[in-house]
PDB file of N, CA, C and O in Angstrom, chain B, residues numbered from 101:
ATOM      1  N   MET B 101      69.133 125.826 158.919  1.00  0.00           N
ATOM      2  CA  MET B 101      67.730 125.996 158.591  1.00  0.00           C
ATOM      3  C   MET B 101      66.960 126.248 159.884  1.00  0.00           C
ATOM      4  O   MET B 101      67.087 125.471 160.831  1.00  0.00           O
ATOM      5  N   GLY B 102      66.179 127.296 159.945  1.00  0.00           N
ATOM      6  CA  GLY B 102      65.445 127.670 161.148  1.00  0.00           C
ATOM      7  C   GLY B 102      64.161 126.879 161.317  1.00  0.00           C
ATOM      8  O   GLY B 102      63.653 126.262 160.380  1.00  0.00           O
ATOM      9  N   LEU B 103      63.656 126.916 162.529  1.00  0.00           N
ATOM     10  CA  LEU B 103      62.383 126.254 162.827  1.00  0.00           C
ATOM     11  C   LEU B 103      61.240 127.091 162.294  1.00  0.00           C
ATOM     12  O   LEU B 103      61.262 128.320 162.360  1.00  0.00           O
ATOM     13  N   THR B 104      60.247 126.410 161.770  1.00  0.00           N
ATOM     14  CA  THR B 104      59.054 127.091 161.287  1.00  0.00           C
ATOM     15  C   THR B 104      57.997 127.037 162.375  1.00  0.00           C
ATOM     16  O   THR B 104      57.744 125.976 162.946  1.00  0.00           O
ATOM     17  N   LYS B 105      57.387 128.160 162.662  1.00  0.00           N
ATOM     18  CA  LYS B 105      56.343 128.209 163.674  1.00  0.00           C
ATOM     19  C   LYS B 105      55.057 127.585 163.105  1.00  0.00           C
ATOM     20  O   LYS B 105      54.646 127.882 161.983  1.00  0.00           O
ATOM     21  N   VAL B 106      54.446 126.727 163.901  1.00  0.00           N
ATOM     22  CA  VAL B 106      53.196 126.086 163.484  1.00  0.00           C
ATOM     23  C   VAL B 106      52.064 127.117 163.614  1.00  0.00           C
ATOM     24  O   VAL B 106      51.877 127.700 164.681  1.00  0.00           O
ATOM     25  N   PRO B 107      51.319 127.337 162.538  1.00  0.00           N
ATOM     26  CA  PRO B 107      50.213 128.290 162.603  1.00  0.00           C
ATOM     27  C   PRO B 107      49.171 127.853 163.645  1.00  0.00           C
ATOM     28  O   PRO B 107      48.904 126.661 163.799  1.00  0.00           O
ATOM     29  N   GLU B 108      48.601 128.802 164.340  1.00  0.00           N
ATOM     30  CA  GLU B 108      47.614 128.520 165.391  1.00  0.00           C
ATOM     31  C   GLU B 108      46.476 127.646 164.884  1.00  0.00           C
ATOM     32  O   GLU B 108      46.041 126.733 165.587  1.00  0.00           O
ATOM     33  N   HIS B 109      45.987 127.909 163.678  1.00  0.00           N
ATOM     34  CA  HIS B 109      44.832 127.168 163.167  1.00  0.00           C
ATOM     35  C   HIS B 109      45.161 125.707 162.849  1.00  0.00           C
ATOM     36  O   HIS B 109      44.248 124.920 162.594  1.00  0.00           O
ATOM     37  N   VAL B 110      46.427 125.331 162.859  1.00  0.00           N
ATOM     38  CA  VAL B 110      46.824 123.953 162.570  1.00  0.00           C
ATOM     39  C   VAL B 110      47.078 123.163 163.857  1.00  0.00           C
ATOM     40  O   VAL B 110      47.059 121.933 163.838  1.00  0.00           O
ATOM     41  N   LYS B 111      47.311 123.846 164.949  1.00  0.00           N
ATOM     42  CA  LYS B 111      47.669 123.184 166.206  1.00  0.00           C
ATOM     43  C   LYS B 111      46.591 122.210 166.687  1.00  0.00           C
ATOM     44  O   LYS B 111      46.922 121.140 167.196  1.00  0.00           O
ATOM     45  N   GLY B 112      45.332 122.551 166.539  1.00  0.00           N
ATOM     46  CA  GLY B 112      44.242 121.661 166.955  1.00  0.00           C
ATOM     47  C   GLY B 112      44.251 120.359 166.169  1.00  0.00           C
ATOM     48  O   GLY B 112      44.028 119.287 166.732  1.00  0.00           O
ATOM     49  N   LEU B 113      44.508 120.450 164.880  1.00  0.00           N
ATOM     50  CA  LEU B 113      44.571 119.263 164.029  1.00  0.00           C
ATOM     51  C   LEU B 113      45.745 118.376 164.435  1.00  0.00           C
ATOM     52  O   LEU B 113      45.606 117.156 164.526  1.00  0.00           O
ATOM     53  N   ILE B 114      46.888 118.985 164.675  1.00  0.00           N
ATOM     54  CA  ILE B 114      48.060 118.216 165.106  1.00  0.00           C
ATOM     55  C   ILE B 114      47.777 117.520 166.425  1.00  0.00           C
ATOM     56  O   ILE B 114      48.124 116.352 166.596  1.00  0.00           O
ATOM     57  N   HIS B 115      47.155 118.219 167.352  1.00  0.00           N
ATOM     58  CA  HIS B 115      46.839 117.635 168.655  1.00  0.00           C
ATOM     59  C   HIS B 115      45.870 116.458 168.499  1.00  0.00           C
ATOM     60  O   HIS B 115      46.060 115.415 169.124  1.00  0.00           O
ATOM     61  N   ALA B 116      44.839 116.618 167.673  1.00  0.00           N
ATOM     62  CA  ALA B 116      43.853 115.549 167.470  1.00  0.00           C
ATOM     63  C   ALA B 116      44.510 114.304 166.883  1.00  0.00           C
ATOM     64  O   ALA B 116      44.243 113.189 167.333  1.00  0.00           O
ATOM     65  N   VAL B 117      45.360 114.488 165.890  1.00  0.00           N
ATOM     66  CA  VAL B 117      46.016 113.341 165.253  1.00  0.00           C
ATOM     67  C   VAL B 117      46.998 112.684 166.217  1.00  0.00           C
ATOM     68  O   VAL B 117      47.087 111.457 166.257  1.00  0.00           O
ATOM     69  N   LYS B 118      47.731 113.469 166.990  1.00  0.00           N
ATOM     70  CA  LYS B 118      48.672 112.900 167.959  1.00  0.00           C
ATOM     71  C   LYS B 118      47.915 112.129 169.041  1.00  0.00           C
ATOM     72  O   LYS B 118      48.375 111.072 169.474  1.00  0.00           O
ATOM     73  N   THR B 119      46.775 112.634 169.479  1.00  0.00           N
ATOM     74  CA  THR B 119      45.951 111.928 170.462  1.00  0.00           C
ATOM     75  C   THR B 119      45.478 110.603 169.879  1.00  0.00           C
ATOM     76  O   THR B 119      45.520 109.576 170.557  1.00  0.00           O
ATOM     77  N   TYR B 120      45.030 110.620 168.635  1.00  0.00           N
ATOM     78  CA  TYR B 120      44.620 109.399 167.936  1.00  0.00           C
ATOM     79  C   TYR B 120      45.763 108.382 167.914  1.00  0.00           C
ATOM     80  O   TYR B 120      45.557 107.202 168.197  1.00  0.00           O
ATOM     81  N   GLU B 121      46.954 108.843 167.579  1.00  0.00           N
ATOM     82  CA  GLU B 121      48.110 107.944 167.490  1.00  0.00           C
ATOM     83  C   GLU B 121      48.460 107.330 168.847  1.00  0.00           C
ATOM     84  O   GLU B 121      48.715 106.130 168.945  1.00  0.00           O
ATOM     85  N   ARG B 122      48.469 108.157 169.884  1.00  0.00           N
ATOM     86  CA  ARG B 122      48.812 107.657 171.223  1.00  0.00           C
ATOM     87  C   ARG B 122      47.782 106.648 171.723  1.00  0.00           C
ATOM     88  O   ARG B 122      48.140 105.613 172.285  1.00  0.00           O
ATOM     89  N   LEU B 123      46.501 106.955 171.515  1.00  0.00           N
ATOM     90  CA  LEU B 123      45.449 106.035 171.941  1.00  0.00           C
ATOM     91  C   LEU B 123      45.497 104.736 171.144  1.00  0.00           C
ATOM     92  O   LEU B 123      45.244 103.663 171.691  1.00  0.00           O
ATOM     93  N   THR B 124      45.820 104.826 169.858  1.00  0.00           N
ATOM     94  CA  THR B 124      45.930 103.636 169.019  1.00  0.00           C
ATOM     95  C   THR B 124      47.036 102.716 169.525  1.00  0.00           C
ATOM     96  O   THR B 124      46.856 101.500 169.593  1.00  0.00           O
ATOM     97  N   ILE B 125      48.161 103.291 169.875  1.00  0.00           N
ATOM     98  CA  ILE B 125      49.272 102.492 170.409  1.00  0.00           C
ATOM     99  C   ILE B 125      48.871 101.834 171.719  1.00  0.00           C
ATOM    100  O   ILE B 125      49.116 100.645 171.920  1.00  0.00           O
ATOM    101  N   GLU B 126      48.249 102.609 172.617  1.00  0.00           N
ATOM    102  CA  GLU B 126      47.834 102.041 173.902  1.00  0.00           C
ATOM    103  C   GLU B 126      46.799 100.942 173.708  1.00  0.00           C
ATOM    104  O   GLU B 126      46.838  99.924 174.399  1.00  0.00           O
ATOM    105  N   ALA B 127      45.879 101.139 172.780  1.00  0.00           N
ATOM    106  CA  ALA B 127      44.872 100.111 172.492  1.00  0.00           C
ATOM    107  C   ALA B 127      45.521  98.842 171.974  1.00  0.00           C
ATOM    108  O   ALA B 127      45.143  97.740 172.374  1.00  0.00           O
ATOM    109  N   ALA B 128      46.496  98.989 171.085  1.00  0.00           N
ATOM    110  CA  ALA B 128      47.173  97.824 170.516  1.00  0.00           C
ATOM    111  C   ALA B 128      47.921  97.036 171.585  1.00  0.00           C
ATOM    112  O   ALA B 128      47.941  95.806 171.558  1.00  0.00           O
ATOM    113  N   VAL B 129      48.527  97.738 172.514  1.00  0.00           N
ATOM    114  CA  VAL B 129      49.307  97.084 173.572  1.00  0.00           C
ATOM    115  C   VAL B 129      48.400  96.394 174.586  1.00  0.00           C
ATOM    116  O   VAL B 129      48.728  95.319 175.088  1.00  0.00           O
ATOM    117  N   THR B 130      47.262  97.010 174.883  1.00  0.00           N
ATOM    118  CA  THR B 130      46.379  96.491 175.928  1.00  0.00           C
ATOM    119  C   THR B 130      45.252  95.609 175.412  1.00  0.00           C
ATOM    120  O   THR B 130      44.673  94.841 176.180  1.00  0.00           O
ATOM    121  N   GLY B 131      44.929  95.706 174.124  1.00  0.00           N
ATOM    122  CA  GLY B 131      43.794  94.957 173.592  1.00  0.00           C
ATOM    123  C   GLY B 131      42.461  95.549 174.028  1.00  0.00           C
ATOM    124  O   GLY B 131      41.460  94.838 174.117  1.00  0.00           O
ATOM    125  N   SER B 132      42.447  96.847 174.298  1.00  0.00           N
ATOM    126  CA  SER B 132      41.241  97.516 174.790  1.00  0.00           C
ATOM    127  C   SER B 132      40.386  98.067 173.654  1.00  0.00           C
ATOM    128  O   SER B 132      40.814  98.949 172.910  1.00  0.00           O
ATOM    129  N   ARG B 133      39.186  97.541 173.534  1.00  0.00           N
ATOM    130  CA  ARG B 133      38.246  98.069 172.543  1.00  0.00           C
ATOM    131  C   ARG B 133      37.818  99.490 172.897  1.00  0.00           C
ATOM    132  O   ARG B 133      37.568 100.302 172.006  1.00  0.00           O
ATOM    133  N   ASP B 134      37.733  99.792 174.180  1.00  0.00           N
ATOM    134  CA  ASP B 134      37.378 101.158 174.596  1.00  0.00           C
ATOM    135  C   ASP B 134      38.397 102.166 174.077  1.00  0.00           C
ATOM    136  O   ASP B 134      38.035 103.251 173.622  1.00  0.00           O
ATOM    137  N   LEU B 135      39.668 101.797 174.148  1.00  0.00           N
ATOM    138  CA  LEU B 135      40.708 102.701 173.650  1.00  0.00           C
ATOM    139  C   LEU B 135      40.700 102.800 172.129  1.00  0.00           C
ATOM    140  O   LEU B 135      40.997 103.858 171.572  1.00  0.00           O
ATOM    141  N   VAL B 136      40.362 101.704 171.458  1.00  0.00           N
ATOM    142  CA  VAL B 136      40.229 101.766 169.991  1.00  0.00           C
ATOM    143  C   VAL B 136      39.147 102.781 169.639  1.00  0.00           C
ATOM    144  O   VAL B 136      39.342 103.630 168.769  1.00  0.00           O
ATOM    145  N   LEU B 137      38.022 102.690 170.312  1.00  0.00           N
ATOM    146  CA  LEU B 137      36.923 103.612 170.040  1.00  0.00           C
ATOM    147  C   LEU B 137      37.328 105.052 170.342  1.00  0.00           C
ATOM    148  O   LEU B 137      37.051 105.953 169.550  1.00  0.00           O
ATOM    149  N   GLN B 138      37.979 105.273 171.475  1.00  0.00           N
ATOM    150  CA  GLN B 138      38.437 106.627 171.810  1.00  0.00           C
ATOM    151  C   GLN B 138      39.391 107.154 170.746  1.00  0.00           C
ATOM    152  O   GLN B 138      39.304 108.316 170.349  1.00  0.00           O
ATOM    153  N   ALA B 139      40.292 106.309 170.290  1.00  0.00           N
ATOM    154  CA  ALA B 139      41.240 106.724 169.257  1.00  0.00           C
ATOM    155  C   ALA B 139      40.507 107.159 167.992  1.00  0.00           C
ATOM    156  O   ALA B 139      40.775 108.229 167.447  1.00  0.00           O
ATOM    157  N   LEU B 140      39.593 106.333 167.537  1.00  0.00           N
ATOM    158  CA  LEU B 140      38.866 106.658 166.307  1.00  0.00           C
ATOM    159  C   LEU B 140      38.036 107.924 166.445  1.00  0.00           C
ATOM    160  O   LEU B 140      37.935 108.709 165.503  1.00  0.00           O
ATOM    161  N   VAL B 141      37.450 108.124 167.602  1.00  0.00           N
ATOM    162  CA  VAL B 141      36.649 109.333 167.829  1.00  0.00           C
ATOM    163  C   VAL B 141      37.519 110.591 167.750  1.00  0.00           C
ATOM    164  O   VAL B 141      37.044 111.646 167.330  1.00  0.00           O
ATOM    165  N   HIS B 142      38.776 110.485 168.147  1.00  0.00           N
ATOM    166  CA  HIS B 142      39.675 111.639 168.092  1.00  0.00           C
ATOM    167  C   HIS B 142      40.205 111.934 166.691  1.00  0.00           C
ATOM    168  O   HIS B 142      40.717 113.024 166.436  1.00  0.00           O
ATOM    169  N   HIS B 143      40.083 110.965 165.783  1.00  0.00           N
ATOM    170  CA  HIS B 143      40.610 111.192 164.434  1.00  0.00           C
ATOM    171  C   HIS B 143      39.745 112.218 163.708  1.00  0.00           C
ATOM    172  O   HIS B 143      38.521 112.093 163.691  1.00  0.00           O
ATOM    173  N   PRO B 144      40.368 113.228 163.111  1.00  0.00           N
ATOM    174  CA  PRO B 144      39.593 114.299 162.478  1.00  0.00           C
ATOM    175  C   PRO B 144      38.762 113.875 161.267  1.00  0.00           C
ATOM    176  O   PRO B 144      37.859 114.607 160.861  1.00  0.00           O
ATOM    177  N   LEU B 145      39.043 112.729 160.690  1.00  0.00           N
ATOM    178  CA  LEU B 145      38.254 112.279 159.538  1.00  0.00           C
ATOM    179  C   LEU B 145      37.081 111.385 159.924  1.00  0.00           C
ATOM    180  O   LEU B 145      36.312 110.968 159.057  1.00  0.00           O
ATOM    181  N   VAL B 146      36.935 111.088 161.208  1.00  0.00           N
ATOM    182  CA  VAL B 146      35.807 110.272 161.680  1.00  0.00           C
ATOM    183  C   VAL B 146      34.744 111.231 162.213  1.00  0.00           C
ATOM    184  O   VAL B 146      34.974 111.923 163.205  1.00  0.00           O
ATOM    185  N   PRO B 147      33.576 111.275 161.554  1.00  0.00           N
ATOM    186  CA  PRO B 147      32.595 112.316 161.859  1.00  0.00           C
ATOM    187  C   PRO B 147      31.737 112.110 163.108  1.00  0.00           C
ATOM    188  O   PRO B 147      31.126 113.065 163.588  1.00  0.00           O
ATOM    189  N   SER B 148      31.674 110.892 163.644  1.00  0.00           N
ATOM    190  CA  SER B 148      30.795 110.666 164.793  1.00  0.00           C
ATOM    191  C   SER B 148      31.183 109.403 165.550  1.00  0.00           C
ATOM    192  O   SER B 148      31.953 108.579 165.056  1.00  0.00           O
ATOM    193  N   VAL B 149      30.645 109.266 166.745  1.00  0.00           N
ATOM    194  CA  VAL B 149      30.875 108.058 167.543  1.00  0.00           C
ATOM    195  C   VAL B 149      30.261 106.852 166.841  1.00  0.00           C
ATOM    196  O   VAL B 149      30.844 105.769 166.842  1.00  0.00           O
ATOM    197  N   ALA B 150      29.106 107.033 166.252  1.00  0.00           N
ATOM    198  CA  ALA B 150      28.440 105.923 165.549  1.00  0.00           C
ATOM    199  C   ALA B 150      29.313 105.408 164.402  1.00  0.00           C
ATOM    200  O   ALA B 150      29.450 104.198 164.222  1.00  0.00           O
ATOM    201  N   VAL B 151      29.893 106.310 163.640  1.00  0.00           N
ATOM    202  CA  VAL B 151      30.785 105.904 162.548  1.00  0.00           C
ATOM    203  C   VAL B 151      32.024 105.236 163.126  1.00  0.00           C
ATOM    204  O   VAL B 151      32.489 104.232 162.586  1.00  0.00           O
ATOM    205  N   ALA B 152      32.567 105.774 164.213  1.00  0.00           N
ATOM    206  CA  ALA B 152      33.744 105.188 164.854  1.00  0.00           C
ATOM    207  C   ALA B 152      33.463 103.755 165.301  1.00  0.00           C
ATOM    208  O   ALA B 152      34.307 102.876 165.122  1.00  0.00           O
ATOM    209  N   LYS B 153      32.288 103.511 165.879  1.00  0.00           N
ATOM    210  CA  LYS B 153      31.931 102.154 166.316  1.00  0.00           C
ATOM    211  C   LYS B 153      31.868 101.199 165.134  1.00  0.00           C
ATOM    212  O   LYS B 153      32.367 100.077 165.211  1.00  0.00           O
ATOM    213  N   THR B 154      31.260 101.638 164.051  1.00  0.00           N
ATOM    214  CA  THR B 154      31.157 100.807 162.852  1.00  0.00           C
ATOM    215  C   THR B 154      32.548 100.501 162.293  1.00  0.00           C
ATOM    216  O   THR B 154      32.852  99.355 161.960  1.00  0.00           O
ATOM    217  N   LEU B 155      33.381 101.525 162.193  1.00  0.00           N
ATOM    218  CA  LEU B 155      34.745 101.332 161.698  1.00  0.00           C
ATOM    219  C   LEU B 155      35.527 100.375 162.588  1.00  0.00           C
ATOM    220  O   LEU B 155      36.236  99.500 162.092  1.00  0.00           O
ATOM    221  N   MET B 156      35.397 100.540 163.902  1.00  0.00           N
ATOM    222  CA  MET B 156      36.114  99.699 164.847  1.00  0.00           C
ATOM    223  C   MET B 156      35.722  98.231 164.676  1.00  0.00           C
ATOM    224  O   MET B 156      36.587  97.363 164.560  1.00  0.00           O
ATOM    225  N   GLU B 157      34.436  97.960 164.659  1.00  0.00           N
ATOM    226  CA  GLU B 157      33.971  96.580 164.541  1.00  0.00           C
ATOM    227  C   GLU B 157      34.427  95.949 163.229  1.00  0.00           C
ATOM    228  O   GLU B 157      34.860  94.797 163.203  1.00  0.00           O
ATOM    229  N   GLU B 158      34.328  96.706 162.150  1.00  0.00           N
ATOM    230  CA  GLU B 158      34.731  96.183 160.850  1.00  0.00           C
ATOM    231  C   GLU B 158      36.246  95.932 160.807  1.00  0.00           C
ATOM    232  O   GLU B 158      36.690  94.891 160.324  1.00  0.00           O
ATOM    233  N   MET B 159      37.029  96.882 161.310  1.00  0.00           N
ATOM    234  CA  MET B 159      38.482  96.751 161.301  1.00  0.00           C
ATOM    235  C   MET B 159      38.933  95.567 162.151  1.00  0.00           C
ATOM    236  O   MET B 159      39.778  94.777 161.730  1.00  0.00           O
ATOM    237  N   LEU B 160      38.365  95.452 163.345  1.00  0.00           N
ATOM    238  CA  LEU B 160      38.753  94.350 164.222  1.00  0.00           C
ATOM    239  C   LEU B 160      38.373  92.996 163.622  1.00  0.00           C
ATOM    240  O   LEU B 160      39.161  92.051 163.664  1.00  0.00           O
ATOM    241  N   GLU B 161      37.191  92.910 163.077  1.00  0.00           N
ATOM    242  CA  GLU B 161      36.745  91.637 162.509  1.00  0.00           C
ATOM    243  C   GLU B 161      37.604  91.232 161.309  1.00  0.00           C
ATOM    244  O   GLU B 161      37.998  90.071 161.194  1.00  0.00           O
ATOM    245  N   LYS B 162      37.892  92.172 160.424  1.00  0.00           N
ATOM    246  CA  LYS B 162      38.699  91.857 159.236  1.00  0.00           C
ATOM    247  C   LYS B 162      40.140  91.509 159.585  1.00  0.00           C
ATOM    248  O   LYS B 162      40.833  90.876 158.789  1.00  0.00           O
ATOM    249  N   ASN B 163      40.596  91.914 160.761  1.00  0.00           N
ATOM    250  CA  ASN B 163      41.973  91.652 161.184  1.00  0.00           C
ATOM    251  C   ASN B 163      42.035  90.734 162.400  1.00  0.00           C
ATOM    252  O   ASN B 163      43.029  90.717 163.126  1.00  0.00           O
ATOM    253  N   ARG B 164      40.977  89.982 162.612  1.00  0.00           N
ATOM    254  CA  ARG B 164      40.853  89.098 163.780  1.00  0.00           C
ATOM    255  C   ARG B 164      42.076  88.196 163.967  1.00  0.00           C
ATOM    256  O   ARG B 164      42.549  88.018 165.090  1.00  0.00           O
ATOM    257  N   ALA B 165      42.578  87.637 162.892  1.00  0.00           N
ATOM    258  CA  ALA B 165      43.712  86.709 162.980  1.00  0.00           C
ATOM    259  C   ALA B 165      44.980  87.389 163.505  1.00  0.00           C
ATOM    260  O   ALA B 165      45.847  86.735 164.085  1.00  0.00           O
ATOM    261  N   TYR B 166      45.078  88.705 163.298  1.00  0.00           N
ATOM    262  CA  TYR B 166      46.271  89.444 163.707  1.00  0.00           C
ATOM    263  C   TYR B 166      46.095  90.171 165.040  1.00  0.00           C
ATOM    264  O   TYR B 166      47.057  90.698 165.600  1.00  0.00           O
ATOM    265  N   LEU B 167      44.868  90.194 165.540  1.00  0.00           N
ATOM    266  CA  LEU B 167      44.556  90.958 166.751  1.00  0.00           C
ATOM    267  C   LEU B 167      43.856  90.115 167.806  1.00  0.00           C
ATOM    268  O   LEU B 167      42.771  90.480 168.259  1.00  0.00           O
ATOM    269  N   PRO B 168      44.448  89.002 168.204  1.00  0.00           N
ATOM    270  CA  PRO B 168      43.765  88.105 169.133  1.00  0.00           C
ATOM    271  C   PRO B 168      43.461  88.724 170.495  1.00  0.00           C
ATOM    272  O   PRO B 168      42.528  88.286 171.169  1.00  0.00           O
ATOM    273  N   ALA B 169      44.223  89.726 170.913  1.00  0.00           N
ATOM    274  CA  ALA B 169      43.985  90.348 172.211  1.00  0.00           C
ATOM    275  C   ALA B 169      42.619  91.018 172.294  1.00  0.00           C
ATOM    276  O   ALA B 169      42.101  91.221 173.393  1.00  0.00           O
ATOM    277  N   PHE B 170      42.034  91.361 171.168  1.00  0.00           N
ATOM    278  CA  PHE B 170      40.737  92.029 171.158  1.00  0.00           C
ATOM    279  C   PHE B 170      39.562  91.052 171.160  1.00  0.00           C
ATOM    280  O   PHE B 170      38.407  91.477 171.161  1.00  0.00           O
ATOM    281  N   PHE B 171      39.842  89.761 171.162  1.00  0.00           N
ATOM    282  CA  PHE B 171      38.793  88.754 171.082  1.00  0.00           C
ATOM    283  C   PHE B 171      38.850  87.747 172.213  1.00  0.00           C
ATOM    284  O   PHE B 171      38.511  86.580 172.020  1.00  0.00           O
ATOM    285  N   LYS B 172      39.268  88.176 173.376  1.00  0.00           N
ATOM    286  CA  LYS B 172      39.335  87.277 174.543  1.00  0.00           C
ATOM    287  C   LYS B 172      38.007  87.217 175.242  1.00  0.00           C
ATOM    288  O   LYS B 172      37.868  86.514 176.244  1.00  0.00           O
TER     289      LYS B 172
END
């Protein structure tokens, strides 16, 4: 089975999602709220920094027991 070439118009979306994933992993390892925010801002379904901040605060608070590194 041959490799399928990724269409040019899809490459930006793939890059944005991969950036989101990498930043999310780094944020989880370091406990960095700045990296959480950067990750969310890169996600294509998050429309603005303001929405990203709201999502971040809500997600962290609801998962506080599992994410102690973010509450030092």
